[in-house]
PDBQT receptor file of N, H, CA, C and O in Angstrom, charges set to zero:
ATOM      1  N   MET A   1       0.854  -1.192  -0.007  1.00  0.00    +0.000 N 
ATOM      2  CA  MET A   1       0.009   0.004  -0.008  1.00  0.00    +0.000 C 
ATOM      3  C   MET A   1       0.901   1.235   0.004  1.00  0.00    +0.000 C 
ATOM      4  O   MET A   1       1.884   1.295   0.742  1.00  0.00    +0.000 OA
ATOM      5  N   LEU A   2       0.557   2.197  -0.805  1.00  0.00    +0.000 N 
ATOM      6  H   LEU A   2      -0.241   2.148  -1.405  1.00  0.00    +0.000 HD
ATOM      7  CA  LEU A   2       1.249   3.483  -0.845  1.00  0.00    +0.000 C 
ATOM      8  C   LEU A   2       0.509   4.436   0.069  1.00  0.00    +0.000 C 
ATOM      9  O   LEU A   2      -0.687   4.666  -0.116  1.00  0.00    +0.000 OA
ATOM     10  N   TYR A   3       1.187   4.989   1.041  1.00  0.00    +0.000 N 
ATOM     11  H   TYR A   3       2.158   4.803   1.191  1.00  0.00    +0.000 HD
ATOM     12  CA  TYR A   3       0.578   5.919   1.980  1.00  0.00    +0.000 C 
ATOM     13  C   TYR A   3       0.749   7.339   1.478  1.00  0.00    +0.000 C 
ATOM     14  O   TYR A   3       1.830   7.736   1.043  1.00  0.00    +0.000 OA
ATOM     15  N   THR A   4      -0.340   8.102   1.544  1.00  0.00    +0.000 N 
ATOM     16  H   THR A   4      -1.218   7.780   1.898  1.00  0.00    +0.000 HD
ATOM     17  CA  THR A   4      -0.326   9.503   1.091  1.00  0.00    +0.000 C 
ATOM     18  C   THR A   4      -0.885  10.384   2.204  1.00  0.00    +0.000 C 
ATOM     19  O   THR A   4      -1.348   9.882   3.228  1.00  0.00    +0.000 OA
ATOM     20  N   LYS A   5      -0.839  11.683   2.001  1.00  0.00    +0.000 N 
ATOM     21  H   LYS A   5      -0.462  12.091   1.170  1.00  0.00    +0.000 HD
ATOM     22  CA  LYS A   5      -1.381  12.638   2.969  1.00  0.00    +0.000 C 
ATOM     23  C   LYS A   5      -2.862  12.381   3.201  1.00  0.00    +0.000 C 
ATOM     24  O   LYS A   5      -3.370  12.665   4.286  1.00  0.00    +0.000 OA
ATOM     25  N   ASP A   6      -3.562  11.852   2.212  1.00  0.00    +0.000 N 
ATOM     26  H   ASP A   6      -3.149  11.621   1.331  1.00  0.00    +0.000 HD
ATOM     27  CA  ASP A   6      -5.000  11.627   2.313  1.00  0.00    +0.000 C 
ATOM     28  C   ASP A   6      -5.381  10.278   2.900  1.00  0.00    +0.000 C 
ATOM     29  O   ASP A   6      -6.556  10.039   3.180  1.00  0.00    +0.000 OA
ATOM     30  N   THR A   7      -4.411   9.392   3.092  1.00  0.00    +0.000 N 
ATOM     31  H   THR A   7      -3.457   9.586   2.864  1.00  0.00    +0.000 HD
ATOM     32  CA  THR A   7      -4.700   8.085   3.670  1.00  0.00    +0.000 C 
ATOM     33  C   THR A   7      -5.231   8.268   5.091  1.00  0.00    +0.000 C 
ATOM     34  O   THR A   7      -4.651   9.005   5.889  1.00  0.00    +0.000 OA
ATOM     35  N   LEU A   8      -6.318   7.603   5.395  1.00  0.00    +0.000 N 
ATOM     36  H   LEU A   8      -6.789   7.005   4.747  1.00  0.00    +0.000 HD
ATOM     37  CA  LEU A   8      -6.861   7.667   6.759  1.00  0.00    +0.000 C 
ATOM     38  C   LEU A   8      -6.017   6.790   7.668  1.00  0.00    +0.000 C 
ATOM     39  O   LEU A   8      -5.541   5.729   7.264  1.00  0.00    +0.000 OA
ATOM     40  N   ILE A   9      -5.842   7.239   8.882  1.00  0.00    +0.000 N 
ATOM     41  H   ILE A   9      -6.230   8.101   9.211  1.00  0.00    +0.000 HD
ATOM     42  CA  ILE A   9      -5.045   6.485   9.851  1.00  0.00    +0.000 C 
ATOM     43  C   ILE A   9      -5.637   5.089  10.023  1.00  0.00    +0.000 C 
ATOM     44  O   ILE A   9      -4.897   4.109  10.113  1.00  0.00    +0.000 OA
ATOM     45  N   GLY A  10      -6.943   4.993  10.070  1.00  0.00    +0.000 N 
ATOM     46  H   GLY A  10      -7.544   5.789   9.997  1.00  0.00    +0.000 HD
ATOM     47  CA  GLY A  10      -7.591   3.678  10.194  1.00  0.00    +0.000 C 
ATOM     48  C   GLY A  10      -7.234   2.752   9.065  1.00  0.00    +0.000 C 
ATOM     49  O   GLY A  10      -6.985   1.566   9.280  1.00  0.00    +0.000 OA
ATOM     50  N   GLU A  11      -7.205   3.290   7.850  1.00  0.00    +0.000 N 
ATOM     51  H   GLU A  11      -7.407   4.253   7.676  1.00  0.00    +0.000 HD
ATOM     52  CA  GLU A  11      -6.848   2.465   6.677  1.00  0.00    +0.000 C 
ATOM     53  C   GLU A  11      -5.405   1.969   6.781  1.00  0.00    +0.000 C 
ATOM     54  O   GLU A  11      -5.107   0.811   6.490  1.00  0.00    +0.000 OA
ATOM     55  N   ALA A  12      -4.517   2.875   7.204  1.00  0.00    +0.000 N 
ATOM     56  H   ALA A  12      -4.759   3.816   7.441  1.00  0.00    +0.000 HD
ATOM     57  CA  ALA A  12      -3.102   2.514   7.334  1.00  0.00    +0.000 C 
ATOM     58  C   ALA A  12      -2.927   1.400   8.382  1.00  0.00    +0.000 C 
ATOM     59  O   ALA A  12      -2.213   0.422   8.157  1.00  0.00    +0.000 OA
ATOM     60  N   LEU A  13      -3.590   1.573   9.521  1.00  0.00    +0.000 N 
ATOM     61  H   LEU A  13      -4.169   2.368   9.704  1.00  0.00    +0.000 HD
ATOM     62  CA  LEU A  13      -3.455   0.589  10.587  1.00  0.00    +0.000 C 
ATOM     63  C   LEU A  13      -4.109  -0.730  10.220  1.00  0.00    +0.000 C 
ATOM     64  O   LEU A  13      -3.622  -1.790  10.613  1.00  0.00    +0.000 OA
ATOM     65  N   ASP A  14      -5.205  -0.686   9.471  1.00  0.00    +0.000 N 
ATOM     66  H   ASP A  14      -5.601   0.175   9.151  1.00  0.00    +0.000 HD
ATOM     67  CA  ASP A  14      -5.852  -1.912   9.001  1.00  0.00    +0.000 C 
ATOM     68  C   ASP A  14      -4.944  -2.677   8.054  1.00  0.00    +0.000 C 
ATOM     69  O   ASP A  14      -4.933  -3.908   8.045  1.00  0.00    +0.000 OA
ATOM     70  N   ALA A  15      -4.182  -1.937   7.256  1.00  0.00    +0.000 N 
ATOM     71  H   ALA A  15      -4.191  -0.937   7.263  1.00  0.00    +0.000 HD
ATOM     72  CA  ALA A  15      -3.258  -2.549   6.296  1.00  0.00    +0.000 C 
ATOM     73  C   ALA A  15      -2.039  -3.142   7.001  1.00  0.00    +0.000 C 
ATOM     74  O   ALA A  15      -1.522  -4.180   6.590  1.00  0.00    +0.000 OA
ATOM     75  N   ASP A  16      -1.583  -2.473   8.071  1.00  0.00    +0.000 N 
ATOM     76  H   ASP A  16      -2.003  -1.630   8.405  1.00  0.00    +0.000 HD
ATOM     77  CA  ASP A  16      -0.377  -2.934   8.763  1.00  0.00    +0.000 C 
ATOM     78  C   ASP A  16      -0.374  -2.358  10.204  1.00  0.00    +0.000 C 
ATOM     79  O   ASP A  16      -0.024  -1.196  10.414  1.00  0.00    +0.000 OA
ATOM     80  N   GLU A  17      -0.758  -3.165  11.154  1.00  0.00    +0.000 N 
ATOM     81  H   GLU A  17      -1.043  -4.109  10.984  1.00  0.00    +0.000 HD
ATOM     82  CA  GLU A  17      -0.848  -2.719  12.546  1.00  0.00    +0.000 C 
ATOM     83  C   GLU A  17       0.488  -2.243  13.110  1.00  0.00    +0.000 C 
ATOM     84  O   GLU A  17       0.523  -1.429  14.032  1.00  0.00    +0.000 OA
ATOM     85  N   SER A  18       1.565  -2.744  12.564  1.00  0.00    +0.000 N 
ATOM     86  H   SER A  18       1.537  -3.405  11.815  1.00  0.00    +0.000 HD
ATOM     87  CA  SER A  18       2.877  -2.328  13.094  1.00  0.00    +0.000 C 
ATOM     88  C   SER A  18       3.217  -0.866  12.805  1.00  0.00    +0.000 C 
ATOM     89  O   SER A  18       4.178  -0.325  13.352  1.00  0.00    +0.000 OA
ATOM     90  N   LEU A  19       2.421  -0.231  11.941  1.00  0.00    +0.000 N 
ATOM     91  H   LEU A  19       1.640  -0.670  11.496  1.00  0.00    +0.000 HD
ATOM     92  CA  LEU A  19       2.614   1.213  11.684  1.00  0.00    +0.000 C 
ATOM     93  C   LEU A  19       2.259   2.046  12.906  1.00  0.00    +0.000 C 
ATOM     94  O   LEU A  19       2.636   3.215  12.995  1.00  0.00    +0.000 OA
ATOM     95  N   ALA A  20       1.541   1.456  13.841  1.00  0.00    +0.000 N 
ATOM     96  H   ALA A  20       1.234   0.507  13.769  1.00  0.00    +0.000 HD
ATOM     97  CA  ALA A  20       1.159   2.195  15.054  1.00  0.00    +0.000 C 
ATOM     98  C   ALA A  20       2.381   2.790  15.749  1.00  0.00    +0.000 C 
ATOM     99  O   ALA A  20       2.303   3.864  16.346  1.00  0.00    +0.000 OA
ATOM    100  N   ASN A  21       3.498   2.094  15.667  1.00  0.00    +0.000 N 
ATOM    101  H   ASN A  21       3.562   1.222  15.182  1.00  0.00    +0.000 HD
ATOM    102  CA  ASN A  21       4.733   2.584  16.299  1.00  0.00    +0.000 C 
ATOM    103  C   ASN A  21       5.131   3.950  15.774  1.00  0.00    +0.000 C 
ATOM    104  O   ASN A  21       5.615   4.779  16.545  1.00  0.00    +0.000 OA
ATOM    105  N   TYR A  22       4.944   4.216  14.474  1.00  0.00    +0.000 N 
ATOM    106  H   TYR A  22       4.551   3.543  13.848  1.00  0.00    +0.000 HD
ATOM    107  CA  TYR A  22       5.312   5.481  13.889  1.00  0.00    +0.000 C 
ATOM    108  C   TYR A  22       4.380   6.602  14.378  1.00  0.00    +0.000 C 
ATOM    109  O   TYR A  22       4.822   7.730  14.593  1.00  0.00    +0.000 OA
ATOM    110  N   PHE A  23       3.099   6.284  14.549  1.00  0.00    +0.000 N 
ATOM    111  H   PHE A  23       2.741   5.367  14.374  1.00  0.00    +0.000 HD
ATOM    112  CA  PHE A  23       2.147   7.272  15.038  1.00  0.00    +0.000 C 
ATOM    113  C   PHE A  23       2.373   7.542  16.521  1.00  0.00    +0.000 C 
ATOM    114  O   PHE A  23       2.259   8.684  16.965  1.00  0.00    +0.000 OA
ATOM    115  N   LEU A  24       2.692   6.505  17.291  1.00  0.00    +0.000 N 
ATOM    116  H   LEU A  24       2.784   5.577  16.931  1.00  0.00    +0.000 HD
ATOM    117  CA  LEU A  24       2.987   6.690  18.714  1.00  0.00    +0.000 C 
ATOM    118  C   LEU A  24       4.237   7.513  18.877  1.00  0.00    +0.000 C 
ATOM    119  O   LEU A  24       4.319   8.353  19.773  1.00  0.00    +0.000 OA
ATOM    120  N   GLU A  25       5.233   7.279  18.006  1.00  0.00    +0.000 N 
ATOM    121  H   GLU A  25       5.167   6.596  17.278  1.00  0.00    +0.000 HD
ATOM    122  CA  GLU A  25       6.502   8.000  18.043  1.00  0.00    +0.000 C 
ATOM    123  C   GLU A  25       6.289   9.516  17.856  1.00  0.00    +0.000 C 
ATOM    124  O   GLU A  25       7.026  10.327  18.417  1.00  0.00    +0.000 OA
ATOM    125  N   MET A  26       5.276   9.880  17.064  1.00  0.00    +0.000 N 
ATOM    126  H   MET A  26       4.677   9.221  16.608  1.00  0.00    +0.000 HD
ATOM    127  CA  MET A  26       5.019  11.306  16.813  1.00  0.00    +0.000 C 
ATOM    128  C   MET A  26       4.117  11.921  17.869  1.00  0.00    +0.000 C 
ATOM    129  O   MET A  26       3.779  13.101  17.776  1.00  0.00    +0.000 OA
ATOM    130  N   GLY A  27       3.716  11.136  18.882  1.00  0.00    +0.000 N 
ATOM    131  H   GLY A  27       3.991  10.178  18.957  1.00  0.00    +0.000 HD
ATOM    132  CA  GLY A  27       2.908  11.667  19.968  1.00  0.00    +0.000 C 
ATOM    133  C   GLY A  27       1.424  11.404  19.824  1.00  0.00    +0.000 C 
ATOM    134  O   GLY A  27       0.629  11.947  20.591  1.00  0.00    +0.000 OA
ATOM    135  N   MET A  28       1.033  10.592  18.867  1.00  0.00    +0.000 N 
ATOM    136  H   MET A  28       1.679  10.151  18.244  1.00  0.00    +0.000 HD
ATOM    137  CA  MET A  28      -0.369  10.308  18.655  1.00  0.00    +0.000 C 
ATOM    138  C   MET A  28      -0.705   9.042  19.451  1.00  0.00    +0.000 C 
ATOM    139  O   MET A  28      -0.585   7.924  18.951  1.00  0.00    +0.000 OA
ATOM    140  N   HIS A  29      -1.125   9.248  20.690  1.00  0.00    +0.000 N 
ATOM    141  H   HIS A  29      -1.222  10.156  21.096  1.00  0.00    +0.000 HD
ATOM    142  CA  HIS A  29      -1.360   8.117  21.609  1.00  0.00    +0.000 C 
ATOM    143  C   HIS A  29      -2.805   7.667  21.677  1.00  0.00    +0.000 C 
ATOM    144  O   HIS A  29      -3.151   6.825  22.506  1.00  0.00    +0.000 OA
ATOM    145  N   CYS A  30      -3.650   8.210  20.826  1.00  0.00    +0.000 N 
ATOM    146  H   CYS A  30      -3.369   8.894  20.153  1.00  0.00    +0.000 HD
ATOM    147  CA  CYS A  30      -5.086   7.900  20.888  1.00  0.00    +0.000 C 
ATOM    148  C   CYS A  30      -5.498   7.106  19.660  1.00  0.00    +0.000 C 
ATOM    149  O   CYS A  30      -6.562   7.366  19.097  1.00  0.00    +0.000 OA
ATOM    150  N   LEU A  31      -4.695   6.153  19.232  1.00  0.00    +0.000 N 
ATOM    151  H   LEU A  31      -3.831   5.942  19.689  1.00  0.00    +0.000 HD
ATOM    152  CA  LEU A  31      -4.953   5.417  17.983  1.00  0.00    +0.000 C 
ATOM    153  C   LEU A  31      -6.241   4.600  18.017  1.00  0.00    +0.000 C 
ATOM    154  O   LEU A  31      -6.837   4.347  16.970  1.00  0.00    +0.000 OA
ATOM    155  N   GLY A  32      -6.665   4.197  19.173  1.00  0.00    +0.000 N 
ATOM    156  H   GLY A  32      -6.181   4.404  20.023  1.00  0.00    +0.000 HD
ATOM    157  CA  GLY A  32      -7.893   3.403  19.254  1.00  0.00    +0.000 C 
ATOM    158  C   GLY A  32      -9.169   4.236  19.213  1.00  0.00    +0.000 C 
ATOM    159  O   GLY A  32     -10.265   3.690  19.089  1.00  0.00    +0.000 OA
ATOM    160  N   CYS A  33      -9.035   5.524  19.313  1.00  0.00    +0.000 N 
ATOM    161  H   CYS A  33      -8.145   5.968  19.413  1.00  0.00    +0.000 HD
ATOM    162  CA  CYS A  33     -10.175   6.431  19.285  1.00  0.00    +0.000 C 
ATOM    163  C   CYS A  33     -10.803   6.466  17.895  1.00  0.00    +0.000 C 
ATOM    164  O   CYS A  33     -10.089   6.631  16.906  1.00  0.00    +0.000 OA
ATOM    165  N   PRO A  34     -12.111   6.316  17.800  1.00  0.00    +0.000 N 
ATOM    166  CA  PRO A  34     -12.744   6.321  16.472  1.00  0.00    +0.000 C 
ATOM    167  C   PRO A  34     -12.456   7.594  15.652  1.00  0.00    +0.000 C 
ATOM    168  O   PRO A  34     -12.298   7.527  14.433  1.00  0.00    +0.000 OA
ATOM    169  N   SER A  35     -12.389   8.736  16.323  1.00  0.00    +0.000 N 
ATOM    170  H   SER A  35     -12.517   8.791  17.313  1.00  0.00    +0.000 HD
ATOM    171  CA  SER A  35     -12.122   9.960  15.553  1.00  0.00    +0.000 C 
ATOM    172  C   SER A  35     -10.689   9.996  15.061  1.00  0.00    +0.000 C 
ATOM    173  O   SER A  35     -10.433  10.539  13.986  1.00  0.00    +0.000 OA
ATOM    174  N   ALA A  36      -9.735   9.432  15.812  1.00  0.00    +0.000 N 
ATOM    175  H   ALA A  36      -9.943   8.990  16.684  1.00  0.00    +0.000 HD
ATOM    176  CA  ALA A  36      -8.345   9.377  15.348  1.00  0.00    +0.000 C 
ATOM    177  C   ALA A  36      -8.222   8.489  14.121  1.00  0.00    +0.000 C 
ATOM    178  O   ALA A  36      -7.497   8.817  13.182  1.00  0.00    +0.000 OA
ATOM    179  N   ARG A  37      -8.918   7.379  14.128  1.00  0.00    +0.000 N 
ATOM    180  H   ARG A  37      -9.507   7.112  14.891  1.00  0.00    +0.000 HD
ATOM    181  CA  ARG A  37      -8.849   6.451  12.986  1.00  0.00    +0.000 C 
ATOM    182  C   ARG A  37      -9.443   7.077  11.726  1.00  0.00    +0.000 C 
ATOM    183  O   ARG A  37      -9.121   6.658  10.614  1.00  0.00    +0.000 OA
ATOM    184  N   GLY A  38     -10.302   8.071  11.892  1.00  0.00    +0.000 N 
ATOM    185  H   GLY A  38     -10.564   8.412  12.795  1.00  0.00    +0.000 HD
ATOM    186  CA  GLY A  38     -10.917   8.744  10.755  1.00  0.00    +0.000 C 
ATOM    187  C   GLY A  38     -10.138   9.929  10.248  1.00  0.00    +0.000 C 
ATOM    188  O   GLY A  38     -10.504  10.520   9.232  1.00  0.00    +0.000 OA
ATOM    189  N   GLU A  39      -9.073  10.289  10.929  1.00  0.00    +0.000 N 
ATOM    190  H   GLU A  39      -8.776   9.809  11.755  1.00  0.00    +0.000 HD
ATOM    191  CA  GLU A  39      -8.234  11.413  10.487  1.00  0.00    +0.000 C 
ATOM    192  C   GLU A  39      -7.317  10.982   9.361  1.00  0.00    +0.000 C 
ATOM    193  O   GLU A  39      -6.889   9.829   9.306  1.00  0.00    +0.000 OA
ATOM    194  N   SER A  40      -7.021  11.895   8.474  1.00  0.00    +0.000 N 
ATOM    195  H   SER A  40      -7.369  12.831   8.519  1.00  0.00    +0.000 HD
ATOM    196  CA  SER A  40      -6.019  11.619   7.457  1.00  0.00    +0.000 C 
ATOM    197  C   SER A  40      -4.636  11.770   8.086  1.00  0.00    +0.000 C 
ATOM    198  O   SER A  40      -4.490  12.380   9.146  1.00  0.00    +0.000 OA
ATOM    199  N   ILE A  41      -3.647  11.221   7.438  1.00  0.00    +0.000 N 
ATOM    200  H   ILE A  41      -3.766  10.726   6.577  1.00  0.00    +0.000 HD
ATOM    201  CA  ILE A  41      -2.267  11.385   7.907  1.00  0.00    +0.000 C 
ATOM    202  C   ILE A  41      -1.905  12.851   7.959  1.00  0.00    +0.000 C 
ATOM    203  O   ILE A  41      -1.235  13.272   8.902  1.00  0.00    +0.000 OA
ATOM    204  N   ALA A  42      -2.315  13.644   6.994  1.00  0.00    +0.000 N 
ATOM    205  H   ALA A  42      -2.859  13.302   6.228  1.00  0.00    +0.000 HD
ATOM    206  CA  ALA A  42      -2.035  15.082   6.986  1.00  0.00    +0.000 C 
ATOM    207  C   ALA A  42      -2.669  15.790   8.158  1.00  0.00    +0.000 C 
ATOM    208  O   ALA A  42      -2.055  16.674   8.756  1.00  0.00    +0.000 OA
ATOM    209  N   GLU A  43      -3.894  15.416   8.500  1.00  0.00    +0.000 N 
ATOM    210  H   GLU A  43      -4.394  14.698   8.014  1.00  0.00    +0.000 HD
ATOM    211  CA  GLU A  43      -4.572  16.037   9.639  1.00  0.00    +0.000 C 
ATOM    212  C   GLU A  43      -3.862  15.701  10.953  1.00  0.00    +0.000 C 
ATOM    213  O   GLU A  43      -3.696  16.560  11.819  1.00  0.00    +0.000 OA
ATOM    214  N   ALA A  44      -3.451  14.452  11.086  1.00  0.00    +0.000 N 
ATOM    215  H   ALA A  44      -3.586  13.754  10.383  1.00  0.00    +0.000 HD
ATOM    216  CA  ALA A  44      -2.762  14.028  12.300  1.00  0.00    +0.000 C 
ATOM    217  C   ALA A  44      -1.427  14.751  12.426  1.00  0.00    +0.000 C 
ATOM    218  O   ALA A  44      -1.057  15.176  13.520  1.00  0.00    +0.000 OA
ATOM    219  N   CYS A  45      -0.717  14.892  11.345  1.00  0.00    +0.000 N 
ATOM    220  H   CYS A  45      -1.017  14.547  10.456  1.00  0.00    +0.000 HD
ATOM    221  CA  CYS A  45       0.570  15.576  11.373  1.00  0.00    +0.000 C 
ATOM    222  C   CYS A  45       0.394  17.040  11.741  1.00  0.00    +0.000 C 
ATOM    223  O   CYS A  45       1.185  17.588  12.509  1.00  0.00    +0.000 OA
ATOM    224  N   ALA A  46      -0.632  17.673  11.202  1.00  0.00    +0.000 N 
ATOM    225  H   ALA A  46      -1.275  17.228  10.578  1.00  0.00    +0.000 HD
ATOM    226  CA  ALA A  46      -0.886  19.086  11.521  1.00  0.00    +0.000 C 
ATOM    227  C   ALA A  46      -1.223  19.237  13.000  1.00  0.00    +0.000 C 
ATOM    228  O   ALA A  46      -0.754  20.172  13.648  1.00  0.00    +0.000 OA
ATOM    229  N   ALA A  47      -2.022  18.336  13.534  1.00  0.00    +0.000 N 
ATOM    230  H   ALA A  47      -2.404  17.576  13.008  1.00  0.00    +0.000 HD
ATOM    231  CA  ALA A  47      -2.422  18.417  14.931  1.00  0.00    +0.000 C 
ATOM    232  C   ALA A  47      -1.258  18.173  15.889  1.00  0.00    +0.000 C 
ATOM    233  O   ALA A  47      -1.274  18.668  17.016  1.00  0.00    +0.000 OA
ATOM    234  N   HIS A  48      -0.262  17.424  15.460  1.00  0.00    +0.000 N 
ATOM    235  H   HIS A  48      -0.250  17.022  14.544  1.00  0.00    +0.000 HD
ATOM    236  CA  HIS A  48       0.860  17.066  16.317  1.00  0.00    +0.000 C 
ATOM    237  C   HIS A  48       2.159  17.726  15.896  1.00  0.00    +0.000 C 
ATOM    238  O   HIS A  48       3.232  17.344  16.364  1.00  0.00    +0.000 OA
ATOM    239  N   GLN A  49       2.070  18.737  14.993  1.00  0.00    +0.000 N 
ATOM    240  H   GLN A  49       1.199  19.048  14.613  1.00  0.00    +0.000 HD
ATOM    241  CA  GLN A  49       3.241  19.492  14.506  1.00  0.00    +0.000 C 
ATOM    242  C   GLN A  49       4.360  18.573  14.047  1.00  0.00    +0.000 C 
ATOM    243  O   GLN A  49       5.515  18.706  14.453  1.00  0.00    +0.000 OA
ATOM    244  N   VAL A  50       3.980  17.637  13.187  1.00  0.00    +0.000 N 
ATOM    245  H   VAL A  50       3.043  17.529  12.857  1.00  0.00    +0.000 HD
ATOM    246  CA  VAL A  50       4.951  16.670  12.634  1.00  0.00    +0.000 C 
ATOM    247  C   VAL A  50       5.056  16.913  11.128  1.00  0.00    +0.000 C 
ATOM    248  O   VAL A  50       4.059  17.194  10.464  1.00  0.00    +0.000 OA
ATOM    249  N   ASP A  51       6.278  16.803  10.600  1.00  0.00    +0.000 N 
ATOM    250  H   ASP A  51       7.088  16.575  11.140  1.00  0.00    +0.000 HD
ATOM    251  CA  ASP A  51       6.512  16.930   9.173  1.00  0.00    +0.000 C 
ATOM    252  C   ASP A  51       5.847  15.752   8.443  1.00  0.00    +0.000 C 
ATOM    253  O   ASP A  51       6.292  14.609   8.555  1.00  0.00    +0.000 OA
ATOM    254  N   CYS A  52       4.787  16.046   7.702  1.00  0.00    +0.000 N 
ATOM    255  H   CYS A  52       4.425  16.974   7.611  1.00  0.00    +0.000 HD
ATOM    256  CA  CYS A  52       4.030  15.008   7.042  1.00  0.00    +0.000 C 
ATOM    257  C   CYS A  52       4.864  14.232   6.037  1.00  0.00    +0.000 C 
ATOM    258  O   CYS A  52       4.762  13.007   5.965  1.00  0.00    +0.000 OA
ATOM    259  N   ASN A  53       5.677  14.919   5.270  1.00  0.00    +0.000 N 
ATOM    260  H   ASN A  53       5.760  15.913   5.329  1.00  0.00    +0.000 HD
ATOM    261  CA  ASN A  53       6.503  14.242   4.277  1.00  0.00    +0.000 C 
ATOM    262  C   ASN A  53       7.497  13.291   4.919  1.00  0.00    +0.000 C 
ATOM    263  O   ASN A  53       7.770  12.223   4.372  1.00  0.00    +0.000 OA
ATOM    264  N   ALA A  54       8.044  13.662   6.078  1.00  0.00    +0.000 N 
ATOM    265  H   ALA A  54       7.822  14.529   6.523  1.00  0.00    +0.000 HD
ATOM    266  CA  ALA A  54       8.982  12.780   6.784  1.00  0.00    +0.000 C 
ATOM    267  C   ALA A  54       8.269  11.542   7.284  1.00  0.00    +0.000 C 
ATOM    268  O   ALA A  54       8.799  10.435   7.189  1.00  0.00    +0.000 OA
ATOM    269  N   LEU A  55       7.053  11.723   7.826  1.00  0.00    +0.000 N 
ATOM    270  H   LEU A  55       6.622  12.622   7.903  1.00  0.00    +0.000 HD
ATOM    271  CA  LEU A  55       6.305  10.561   8.297  1.00  0.00    +0.000 C 
ATOM    272  C   LEU A  55       5.929   9.645   7.126  1.00  0.00    +0.000 C 
ATOM    273  O   LEU A  55       6.045   8.424   7.231  1.00  0.00    +0.000 OA
ATOM    274  N   LEU A  56       5.484  10.228   6.026  1.00  0.00    +0.000 N 
ATOM    275  H   LEU A  56       5.390  11.220   5.941  1.00  0.00    +0.000 HD
ATOM    276  CA  LEU A  56       5.139   9.418   4.858  1.00  0.00    +0.000 C 
ATOM    277  C   LEU A  56       6.329   8.659   4.336  1.00  0.00    +0.000 C 
ATOM    278  O   LEU A  56       6.189   7.519   3.894  1.00  0.00    +0.000 OA
ATOM    279  N   ALA A  57       7.506   9.267   4.377  1.00  0.00    +0.000 N 
ATOM    280  H   ALA A  57       7.620  10.193   4.736  1.00  0.00    +0.000 HD
ATOM    281  CA  ALA A  57       8.726   8.575   3.939  1.00  0.00    +0.000 C 
ATOM    282  C   ALA A  57       8.972   7.356   4.806  1.00  0.00    +0.000 C 
ATOM    283  O   ALA A  57       9.321   6.288   4.303  1.00  0.00    +0.000 OA
ATOM    284  N   LYS A  58       8.788   7.516   6.126  1.00  0.00    +0.000 N 
ATOM    285  H   LYS A  58       8.505   8.384   6.534  1.00  0.00    +0.000 HD
ATOM    286  CA  LYS A  58       8.977   6.369   7.042  1.00  0.00    +0.000 C 
ATOM    287  C   LYS A  58       7.940   5.263   6.763  1.00  0.00    +0.000 C 
ATOM    288  O   LYS A  58       8.282   4.085   6.662  1.00  0.00    +0.000 OA
ATOM    289  N   LEU A  59       6.681   5.669   6.642  1.00  0.00    +0.000 N 
ATOM    290  H   LEU A  59       6.403   6.626   6.723  1.00  0.00    +0.000 HD
ATOM    291  CA  LEU A  59       5.615   4.685   6.419  1.00  0.00    +0.000 C 
ATOM    292  C   LEU A  59       5.840   3.923   5.109  1.00  0.00    +0.000 C 
ATOM    293  O   LEU A  59       5.724   2.698   5.077  1.00  0.00    +0.000 OA
ATOM    294  N   ASN A  60       6.160   4.643   4.033  1.00  0.00    +0.000 N 
ATOM    295  H   ASN A  60       6.254   5.639   4.059  1.00  0.00    +0.000 HD
ATOM    296  CA  ASN A  60       6.329   3.980   2.760  1.00  0.00    +0.000 C 
ATOM    297  C   ASN A  60       7.639   3.180   2.704  1.00  0.00    +0.000 C 
ATOM    298  O   ASN A  60       7.703   2.170   2.004  1.00  0.00    +0.000 OA
ATOM    299  N   ALA A  61       8.663   3.604   3.412  1.00  0.00    +0.000 N 
ATOM    300  H   ALA A  61       8.610   4.425   3.981  1.00  0.00    +0.000 HD
ATOM    301  CA  ALA A  61       9.878   2.786   3.512  1.00  0.00    +0.000 C 
ATOM    302  C   ALA A  61       9.583   1.489   4.266  1.00  0.00    +0.000 C 
ATOM    303  O   ALA A  61      10.071   0.422   3.894  1.00  0.00    +0.000 OA
ATOM    304  N   HIS A  62       8.785   1.589   5.321  1.00  0.00    +0.000 N 
ATOM    305  H   HIS A  62       8.388   2.455   5.623  1.00  0.00    +0.000 HD
ATOM    306  CA  HIS A  62       8.399   0.406   6.078  1.00  0.00    +0.000 C 
ATOM    307  C   HIS A  62       7.601  -0.548   5.188  1.00  0.00    +0.000 C 
ATOM    308  O   HIS A  62       7.757  -1.767   5.260  1.00  0.00    +0.000 OA
ATOM    309  N   ALA A  63       6.749   0.032   4.352  1.00  0.00    +0.000 N 
ATOM    310  H   ALA A  63       6.622   1.023   4.294  1.00  0.00    +0.000 HD
ATOM    311  CA  ALA A  63       5.930  -0.804   3.449  1.00  0.00    +0.000 C 
ATOM    312  C   ALA A  63       6.708  -1.230   2.220  1.00  0.00    +0.000 C 
ATOM    313  O   ALA A  63       6.221  -2.029   1.420  1.00  0.00    +0.000 OA
ATOM    314  N   LYS A  64       7.915  -0.703   2.064  1.00  0.00    +0.000 N 
ATOM    315  H   LYS A  64       8.310  -0.054   2.714  1.00  0.00    +0.000 HD
ATOM    316  CA  LYS A  64       8.809  -1.007   0.936  1.00  0.00    +0.000 C 
ATOM    317  C   LYS A  64       8.109  -0.700  -0.416  1.00  0.00    +0.000 C 
ATOM    318  O   LYS A  64       8.105  -1.502  -1.350  1.00  0.00    +0.000 OA
ATOM    319  N   VAL A  65       7.522   0.511  -0.450  1.00  0.00    +0.000 N 
ATOM    320  H   VAL A  65       7.525   1.162   0.309  1.00  0.00    +0.000 HD
ATOM    321  CA  VAL A  65       6.835   0.960  -1.675  1.00  0.00    +0.000 C 
ATOM    322  C   VAL A  65       7.796   1.813  -2.468  1.00  0.00    +0.000 C 
ATOM    323  O   VAL A  65       7.444   2.306  -3.540  1.00  0.00    +0.000 OA
TER     324      VAL A  65
């Protein structure tokens, strides 16, 4: 799966639960919350002041895309 700014966190975690570590690393500790799962990666990065492109690079490297 290729992760983009528009990918929902829930979709990413459904595709690979081990990605939770990257979200926890950025300070997003509410991954089980229904509203968090409905956020896009871009929205989560904005809320946690994280460089979205850097996170996407990590996620896609992990997925070997």
